[in-house]
C-alpha positions as CSV (number, residue, x, y, z in Angstrom):
1,M,-6.1,58.1,-133.3
2,T,-5.6,54.7,-135.0
3,A,-1.9,53.7,-135.0
4,P,-0.4,53.3,-138.5
5,V,-0.1,49.8,-139.9
6,N,2.1,48.3,-142.6
7,V,1.3,46.7,-145.9
8,I,4.2,45.0,-147.7
9,C,4.9,43.0,-150.8
10,M,8.0,41.6,-152.5
11,K,9.3,41.7,-156.1
12,W,12.5,40.3,-157.4
13,G,13.5,38.9,-160.8
14,A,11.5,39.4,-164.0
15,M,8.3,37.4,-163.4
16,Y,6.3,40.5,-162.4
17,G,6.6,44.0,-163.8
18,P,6.3,47.2,-161.7
19,E,2.6,47.5,-162.9
20,Y,1.7,44.6,-160.5
21,V,3.1,46.6,-157.6
22,N,1.6,49.8,-158.7
23,R,-1.9,48.3,-159.1
24,L,-1.6,46.5,-155.8
25,Y,-0.7,49.8,-154.1
26,A,-3.7,51.6,-155.8
27,G,-6.0,48.8,-154.5
28,V,-4.7,49.1,-151.0
29,R,-5.1,52.9,-151.0
30,R,-8.6,52.5,-152.2
31,H,-9.6,49.8,-149.7
32,L,-7.7,50.6,-146.5
33,S,-9.0,53.5,-144.5
34,R,-6.5,53.5,-141.6
35,P,-3.1,55.2,-141.8
36,H,-0.6,52.9,-143.3
37,R,2.8,52.5,-145.0
38,F,3.0,50.6,-148.3
39,V,6.5,49.0,-148.7
40,C,7.8,47.0,-151.6
41,F,10.9,44.9,-150.8
42,T,12.6,44.6,-154.2
43,D,15.8,44.4,-156.2
44,T,14.9,47.4,-158.3
45,D,12.6,50.4,-157.8
46,E,12.4,51.1,-161.5
47,G,8.8,52.0,-162.6
48,L,7.3,52.1,-159.1
49,A,4.7,54.7,-158.4
50,P,5.3,57.7,-156.1
51,G,4.1,56.8,-152.6
52,I,5.5,53.3,-152.7
53,E,8.4,52.9,-150.3
54,A,11.0,50.8,-152.1
55,M,13.4,49.0,-149.8
56,P,16.1,46.3,-150.4
57,L,15.1,42.7,-150.1
58,P,15.6,41.7,-146.4
59,P,18.4,39.2,-146.0
60,L,17.6,35.5,-145.5
61,G,20.9,35.0,-143.7
62,L,21.6,31.8,-145.4
63,P,25.0,30.0,-144.8
64,A,27.8,30.8,-147.2
65,G,27.3,29.0,-150.6
66,H,23.6,28.5,-150.1
67,N,21.9,30.6,-152.7
68,D,18.4,29.1,-152.9
69,R,16.1,32.2,-153.1
70,R,12.8,30.4,-153.5
71,W,12.1,30.9,-149.8
72,Q,12.9,34.6,-149.9
73,K,9.5,35.4,-148.3
74,L,10.7,33.9,-145.0
75,A,13.0,36.9,-144.6
76,V,10.1,39.0,-143.3
77,F,10.3,37.0,-140.1
78,G,13.6,38.3,-139.0
79,H,14.1,40.0,-135.6
80,Q,14.0,43.3,-137.5
81,L,12.4,44.2,-140.8
82,A,13.9,47.5,-142.0
83,D,12.4,50.2,-139.8
84,L,9.0,48.6,-139.6
85,Q,7.1,47.9,-136.4
86,G,3.8,46.5,-135.4
87,P,1.0,44.9,-137.4
88,T,2.0,44.1,-141.0
89,L,-0.1,42.6,-143.8
90,F,1.9,40.7,-146.5
91,L,0.3,40.6,-149.9
92,D,1.5,38.7,-152.9
93,L,1.6,40.5,-156.3
94,D,-0.8,38.0,-158.0
95,L,-4.0,39.1,-156.3
96,V,-6.6,41.8,-156.6
97,V,-8.1,43.8,-153.7
98,V,-11.9,44.2,-154.2
99,D,-13.2,45.3,-150.8
100,S,-12.2,46.8,-147.4
101,L,-8.9,45.6,-145.9
102,D,-9.7,47.1,-142.5
103,P,-11.0,43.8,-141.2
104,F,-7.6,42.1,-141.8
105,F,-6.2,44.4,-139.1
106,D,-9.3,44.4,-136.9
107,L,-9.3,40.6,-136.4
108,P,-7.8,39.7,-133.0
109,G,-4.7,37.5,-132.9
110,R,-1.0,37.6,-133.5
111,F,-0.9,35.8,-136.8
112,H,-3.5,35.1,-139.6
113,I,-3.2,33.5,-143.0
114,I,-5.4,31.9,-145.7
115,R,-6.2,28.3,-145.2
116,D,-4.7,26.8,-148.4
117,A,-7.5,24.2,-148.6
118,D,-10.1,27.1,-148.8
119,L,-8.7,28.1,-152.2
120,F,-8.6,24.7,-153.9
121,K,-11.0,21.8,-154.5
122,R,-10.2,18.9,-152.3
123,K,-8.6,15.9,-154.1
124,L,-10.4,12.7,-153.2
125,R,-7.1,10.7,-153.5
126,R,-5.8,12.5,-150.4
127,K,-8.2,10.5,-148.3
128,L,-6.1,7.4,-149.0
129,N,-3.4,9.0,-146.7
130,P,-5.3,10.5,-143.7
131,Q,-2.1,11.8,-142.0
132,R,-1.0,13.6,-145.2
133,D,-4.5,14.9,-145.7
134,R,-4.6,16.3,-142.2
135,F,-1.3,18.0,-142.8
136,L,-2.4,19.6,-146.1
137,Q,-5.6,20.8,-144.5
138,M,-3.5,22.6,-141.9
139,I,-1.3,24.5,-144.4
140,G,-1.6,28.3,-144.7
141,N,-1.4,29.9,-148.1
142,S,1.1,32.7,-147.8
143,S,-0.5,35.0,-150.4
144,V,-2.1,37.0,-147.6
145,F,-0.9,36.9,-144.0
146,R,-0.7,39.3,-141.1
147,F,2.0,39.2,-138.5
148,E,3.8,41.3,-135.9
149,V,7.2,42.4,-137.0
150,G,9.9,40.7,-134.9
151,Q,7.5,38.5,-133.0
152,H,7.8,35.3,-135.1
153,A,11.6,35.2,-135.6
154,Y,11.7,31.5,-134.7
155,I,10.5,30.8,-138.2
156,L,13.5,32.3,-139.9
157,D,16.0,31.3,-137.1
158,N,15.0,27.6,-137.4
159,F,15.2,27.7,-141.2
160,V,18.7,29.3,-141.3
161,A,19.9,26.8,-138.7
162,D,19.4,24.0,-141.2
163,P,18.0,25.1,-144.6
164,D,18.8,21.9,-146.3
165,A,16.7,19.9,-143.8
166,A,13.8,22.3,-144.2
167,T,13.8,22.1,-148.0
168,R,14.1,18.3,-147.9
169,Q,11.1,17.9,-145.6
170,Y,8.9,20.7,-147.1
171,P,8.5,21.2,-150.8
172,M,7.2,24.8,-150.3
173,S,8.1,27.6,-147.9
174,Q,4.5,28.0,-146.8
175,Q,4.4,24.4,-145.6
176,Y,7.5,25.0,-143.5
177,Q,6.1,28.3,-142.3
178,S,2.8,26.7,-141.3
179,A,4.4,23.8,-139.5
180,Q,6.5,26.3,-137.4
181,L,3.5,28.4,-136.5
182,E,1.4,25.4,-135.7
183,A,4.1,24.1,-133.4
184,H,4.1,27.4,-131.5
185,G,0.3,27.6,-131.3
186,E,0.2,30.7,-133.5
187,L,-1.4,29.4,-136.7
188,E,-4.8,31.1,-137.2
189,Y,-6.8,31.5,-140.5
190,W,-8.8,34.3,-142.1
191,P,-12.6,33.7,-142.1
192,R,-13.4,31.6,-145.1
193,G,-14.6,33.7,-148.0
194,W,-12.5,36.8,-147.3
195,C,-9.8,35.5,-149.8
196,V,-11.1,33.6,-152.8
197,S,-9.6,31.9,-155.8
198,F,-10.5,33.4,-159.1
199,K,-10.2,30.0,-160.8
200,N,-12.2,28.0,-158.3
201,D,-14.5,30.5,-156.7
202,C,-15.3,33.1,-159.4
203,I,-15.6,30.8,-162.5
204,A,-18.5,28.5,-162.5
205,P,-17.7,24.7,-162.9
206,F,-17.9,23.2,-166.4
207,P,-20.3,23.3,-168.2
208,R,-22.0,26.2,-166.4
209,N,-19.2,28.5,-167.2
210,Y,-20.3,28.4,-170.9
211,F,-23.6,30.1,-169.8
212,S,-22.4,32.5,-167.1
213,D,-19.6,35.0,-166.6
214,P,-17.2,35.0,-163.6
215,K,-18.8,36.5,-160.5
216,L,-17.3,37.9,-157.3
217,P,-18.6,35.8,-154.4
218,S,-20.4,37.7,-151.7
219,G,-18.1,38.8,-148.8
220,A,-14.9,38.4,-150.9
221,R,-12.2,41.0,-150.1
222,I,-9.3,39.7,-152.0
223,V,-9.2,37.6,-155.2
224,V,-6.2,35.3,-155.4
225,F,-4.7,34.1,-158.7
226,A,-2.8,31.1,-157.3
227,G,-1.3,28.9,-160.0
228,R,-0.6,29.7,-163.7
229,L,-3.7,31.7,-164.5
230,K,-2.9,35.4,-163.7
231,M,-5.1,38.5,-163.8
232,S,-3.1,40.1,-166.6
233,E,-4.0,37.2,-168.9
234,V,-7.6,37.3,-167.9
235,V,-8.2,41.0,-168.3
236,A,-6.5,40.7,-171.7
237,G,-9.2,38.2,-172.8
238,G,-7.1,35.1,-172.4
239,G,-7.0,32.1,-170.0
240,H,-9.7,30.1,-171.8
241,R,-9.5,26.3,-171.9
242,L,-11.9,23.7,-173.4
243,H,-13.3,23.1,-169.9
244,R,-13.1,26.7,-168.8
245,R,-14.8,29.6,-170.5
246,I,-14.1,32.9,-168.8
247,G,-16.3,35.5,-170.4
248,N,-16.9,39.1,-169.3
249,V,-14.6,40.3,-166.4
250,D,-15.3,44.0,-166.4
251,W,-15.5,43.9,-162.5
252,L,-12.0,42.5,-162.4
253,R,-10.7,45.0,-164.9
254,Q,-12.1,47.8,-162.9
255,A,-10.7,46.5,-159.6
256,W,-7.2,45.8,-160.9
257,I,-6.5,48.3,-163.7
258,D,-8.8,51.2,-162.8
259,P,-9.0,51.3,-159.0
């Protein structure tokens, strides 16, 4: 019998409503065949669907008087994470599951994450600073990552030891997280194409997007909505710009709203 695994997400504040958690949960149930727990770490369980385990946000353990919550996600790397054990897949709320998640647990290795550069078009000006370009090519995008509970506690321990230094050196928590993993030889990436960007991989470049609707790339398992454009805006018929026509997204609506 296959051992149960964990799928977790986080929700705090008012940016995302409970429907984001509920639709993510429905997508996971549809596309993950092995036994699993779905846990939402949150400051409120109001509106969450039955079957979702709502738990308090894990503590960051910041020093007294340090209340910066932007890096809350790092709290999953504590020595303990509620009563969870074993392989755990973290999913952000601004993504849509479109195909089987089983390979995310089948892939060997202790830690896997999206290579951030796989989701975005490379900016040519980065080549002017090769060292910076190499660093940015290394960064993992923390929208989707798998880890072993309690096995990467150095990430949180080192952050809590000097959070001011970490936030000065790294603008984003995923940059700090990636640097820590790289230093410990544990930074590995998902195969390219498993996680795709809706804006950069599904919408054709201008002007072709005026003649074709967004399409799901072959082999995609998760569609990520990194940045300002979110799936709620897209399925409501919005998100258009002069250089970006979106068009028909029935496949997205079916995957997110009617899974």
